[in-house]
N, C-alpha and C positions, 0 to 999 in steps of 0.2 A: 539889551540888542544882540546882534550875531561876532560871535569872534570872525579875524578873519578871517579864519580858517573855511568857517560855517558857511559864506560866500563865497570861498574860493569851489567850496566842493558844490555850493547852490551856483554856479556859473554866475554868481555877480563880480566876481572881481574873478580875473584873468589868473589860470592855474595851468602850468607844462608836466603836464602825467603823464604815469609810468606805468601804473595798474587801479584801477576801479573797482570792486565788488561792492556786495549788497554790506558790508561790517565797515569797512574803510577805502578811505584813498589811498595814494603814493604820490609825490609832488615835487618837481626840483623846489629847490629853495634859490629865492631870488640873492641871499647872504651866504653864500656859499662855502665854508671856510678848506672844501678843500672839489674838482673837480671832480661831478657826477652824484654830490651831496644833497638828497633828498628825503623829505621827511613820509611817515607812511600816520595819516594818521586818521580816527575812528569816526566812523561819522557822527558817531552823538558826541555833542558838546560837552567834553566833562572836563575837568581844570588841571584837576591833579589827577596821573595816571594810575595808581591806587584806587584809587574814588570807583574807576573801571570794575563792567563788570565782570567776571569770571574768562566767560565765554569771551569776550572783547579784547579785554589783552592776552587772551594763547594767539584766538585769528592774530590779530596784530602784531606778535612775533612771527608767528609764522608766516604770516607775510612779508614782514621785515627780511629777516632769515632765506627767501625764495627771490627778496631783492638781492641781498647781502650776494648772496651764488648769479644773479645777473654778472650783479658792476664787476665782479675779478673777474668772472671771465669776458667780458664785453671794454672794459676796462688794464685792463694788465692788470692789476693792483695785488699787494702782495696782504693783505687784509683787511677787513670791511667791519669801521668798529660802528660800533651803536651805543648812543647814548641820549637821555631821556633826562634835561638839565630841565624842560617848563617854566622857567622866569618870562616869555618872553611875548609869548602870548595864552591868554588865559582857554587855554586849550590843548589837551593830551597830544604827545608828537614827540617818534620815535627817530631822532638824525641818522641814518644810514648812512656814513662817508668813509666814500678808498677811502684808506690810507696806505703809507709804508711803514711809516713811525711816526712813535710815541707826537712829532710837533706838531704833523697830519690833522694834530684832531683835537689845537688850539683853537677856542671864539676866537682869540685875539687874532688870528690869521683871517676874519670874516670879511668875503670880498665886497665891498660896500655902492661896485658898479659893479653889475654884471650884464655880459653880452648875451641877450635874447637867443642872437642864432644859433648858436654856440650849446646854452642853455639846451633846444632845441633835440639839435644833432646830437648833444650826448644822453637824451631821453631816447631817442630813438632808437639809438644803439644798445643802451638799458631795455625796453622794452621787446627789443627783437630777441636780447637772447632770453626775455622770459619765455616767449613761443616755444 
């Protein structure tokens, strides 16, 4: 069965996309630990990041770096954290998280509900900074 991320990428489930190309996508998470938290997800469904082909992993990290720069510009955050946890969804993904302190990158802070209008507004701001 396809992962929830594969279904979002395929358009079967809704997603608030910030970036797409032939190798990976980036979309806002519905359980953000900070405003602007998003995921970079390869189109190929691979559970663990260590199993990704080198070219795909390198591309995903390059996209995450580019998005982090856009987040810093758009959201005026001091830093952007990058986390690969890999426990919730069996499809490799990179958490790209705007942060001011280490406390900002705790999954204990994950939202249990989200304002989808704000999510879309933040996504648009980050997308504009990517251009």
